[in-house]
N, C-alpha and C positions, 0 to 999 in steps of 0.2 A: 523490736519495731522496725529498724532499718532492713532487716532481713525480710520481714513480711512485705514492706514496700517494694524491695527488689524481686520477689517472686511474683509480684503483680506487674511492675513496670518492664522487666525484660522480656516476658512473653509478649506484651503489647508492642514493645519496640521492635522485636522480630516480626510481628505481623505486619506493622507499618512498612518495614524495609522489604519484607517478602512482596507486599502488594505493589510496590514500586519497581516492577522488572523491567530492566533496560537491556537492550541489545545492539550490536552494530546495525546500522540502517541497511535494510534489504533492497536492493536494487536488481532490476532485470537488465541485462547488458546483451544487445544484439541477439535476441532469442530468435530461432528461425521460424518463418511463417510456414506452418506445415498444413497443406491442403490437399484435397483429393484432385483438384484440378488448378491450373495456374490462377492465381490471385492478382487482381488489379490493386493499385493503391487504394481505390475507392471501397473495393472489398474489405481490405484490412481496416480502413477507417471504419466501416460499418460494423465490422466484428468487434472492434475495441468499443465503440459507443454502445452496442447492444450489450456486451459484458458489463460494462460500467453501470449502466441503466439498471440491469437486472441486480446490481449489489448496492444501488444507491449513490453511485458517483455521479456528480454533474460533470459532463464533458463539454469543454468550450475549445473551438477551433482556435489555434494560435499561429497558423500560418500552414503552408503546405507540408504534409506529413507531420504535422505537429498539433497534439491536443494537450489541454490541461485538464487533468481530472481532480475535482474537489469532493472529499467525503466529509460530512459532518455528522458526528454522532454526540448527543448529549452536548456537552461544552468542549469536545474535542474537535479539531479540524486538521485533516491531512490533505496537502496539495502535491501532485506528481505532475512532471513533465513525461509525456509520451510521444516519443519520436518513432517514426515507422516510415516503410516504404513496401514494396511489393514482396520482399525477401526476409525482412527482419523487422523486430520492433524493441524498444527499450523503454523501461519504466524507471525514472530517476527521482528521488526527493527533491521537491522544490520549496515548501514552506509547511509550517503546522502551527498549531497552538495548543497548549495544554497537553503536550505529549512529552515534555521533557528533552527535546532535542538540544543537543550540546556540542554540535559540529560533528559528531562521529557516532553517537549513540543515541536511541530514542526508545519510548516505551514500547514493549514488545508487542502490544495490540497493533500498532502500526504495520509492522512486518507481517502479521497475520492478514491485515486488510489488504496489503499490497500482493501477498502470496495468493490470496483468494481471487483478486483482480486478474493476476497472470493466469492462474488455472481456468478461469472463466473465458479469457481471451482465447486460450489454447483450444477450449472446447468449441468455441463459436468459430474459430479458424478451421477446426477440422470438419466442422460441418458444412464448409463451403463446397 
């Protein structure tokens, strides 16, 4: 009887643990602004806002060269701090809910969302 219970419980536990993938928090540090022509700070901000909107991020201004991006999917919320100028931009973790953030690791989906945001920002900048 115990052996039968273990045969059912062990795979169930493995599935639950595997479903809770965590990884170190992904951040973008001083990524270069790569454009076909010289870009202004306003151009960079517009590219970041356009990229974010295309992916469902809400972008709010938080001062010169600073945006706060928030993505809400189902019951998950991710908030990033985006600092930029005409030469570089950075995306850093700011806050989250229901993503298991523990100070250094977070649910792997967060990293995918930030990586897609970064890729989309790069694409918008290259179109300038």
